[in-house]
N, C-alpha and C positions, 0 to 999 in steps of 0.2 A: 133247791135241793129236792131230789126225788125221794120217794118213800124207801126204795131199796138202799139208797145212800145213808139215810137216817138209821135204818136198822143195822147196817154194817158198822156205823160209828158207835151206836149204843152198845154193841157187844164188846167194845174195847174200853168202855168207860166204867169208872168206879162210882161216879156220881154224875148227875145231870144238872148243868147250870145254863141259864139263859141270860143274855145281857141285851138291854134295850139300845136303840140307836143313840140315846143320850149318854150311854156308858154306865147307867145304873143297872144293877142286877135284879132280875125277877126274884123275889124272896124264895129262899130254899124250901119253904113249906108249901110251894105251889101244888096244885092238883091239875091233872089233865081231865077235864070234865066232859069233853066230847072229842071223838075222832070220827070223821065222816068224809063223804065225797060231796062236793058242792058243784052243781052244774048250772051254768048261766047260759041261757039262749037269749040273744038280744040282737037288735039292729043298730048299726052305728049311724052317725049323722049323715053319712054318704049313701045310706040305703042298703048296705051290705049286711046280710044276716050272718051272725057269728055265734060260735059255741065255745065256751071255755069251761074246763073241768079241772078241779084241784082237790087235793086231799086237805082237809081242814083239821087243825088241832086247836082246841080252846084251852088256854091256861087260865087258872083261877086260883085265888088265894083266900083262905079263911083264917079264922083265929086259932087254928090248931097248929101252933108254932113248932111242935115236935114232929110234925108230919114230914117225911122225906120220900119222894118217889124214886125207888131203886130202879136202875137200868133194866133189870130183868122184869120187873113189874110193868114198865112201859112197853117192853117187847111183848109181854103177854096181852096187854091192852090192844096193841097193834095187830097181833095175830088174831085175836077174837074179832076185831073190826074187819080184817081181811076175809076171814071165814064167813062171817054173818053178812057183810055188806058187799063182798066180792070186789074189794078195792083194787084198783089198777095201780101200776107204778107211775104215779103222776107227781107233779110238783107239789110241794107242801106250802100251805098258807097257815100262819099262826095268828090266832086272835088272842088279845090280852087286854084287860080292862085298865085304861088310864082315865083321863077325863071323860072319854067315851071309848067304845070298843075300837081298838086299833088293829089293823091288819098288817102283817109283816111277812116278808120273805124269810127264808131260813138259810143260814150259812154256818160253817163250822171252822173255828180257828183256835189254836192253843187250848184244846180240851174244853172249849166253851161254845155253846150254840149262840149265834148272833142273830137277833131279830133285826132285820134290815128294813128300812123304810120302803113303802110302796108309793106309787104316785099314779095319778090319772094321766091320760094322754088322748089326743084325738087320733082315732084309727083311720080316718078318711081325710087326711090333710089335703090330698090332691083334689078332693071333691068339695072341700070347705073353703077354699080360697086362702088357706094358711100358707104364707110364703115359706119356701125352703130356706134353710140357713144359707146366707150368701158367703161366698168364698172371700176371705180377707186377703187383700193384696197390698203390699207396701208400695206407695207411690214412687219411691226411689228405684224400684225394680222395673217400673214401666218405661218403655222406650230406651232400655239400656244398650240395645244393639246400635252399631254405627249407622248413622243416617236416619234412624227412626225416632230420634229424640228432638225435643224442642228446647232450645236454650235461649236465654235472654239475648235479644238483639239478633237472633238467627233468622227472623222473618217468617217463621212458620205460624205465628199467631196473628 
């Protein structure tokens, strides 16, 4: 989800809810403790220099169980971040503390923000010797044309 999409959705919401990939909700008393742009400059295992830039939101919860982040307050935080940091309309990455800091993509469904799992991947499979997925073919479909099949006792083997 891009920053512009998030802002458009927030304007239609009465409250903000996040659900984790396992189906549990981020407690309603969460805070947004950081909004920023994260830029990674790196080289992949195939030697290609790459650049990745995302908007980062950090969700955090404390013992202030009566705290609720209103949609307008979150829009105010985003607006301040855009003005001060010059944020671009980039994809959003959300950090949330579990056993360790988890990084999630953001989607929206049924008035709820979904924190969806991220994963690693090799960006240079062609240079690393990683085989591409092979096409699966049913053996019964091979040689189904007349004269191209081998049958028991047919003398082709």
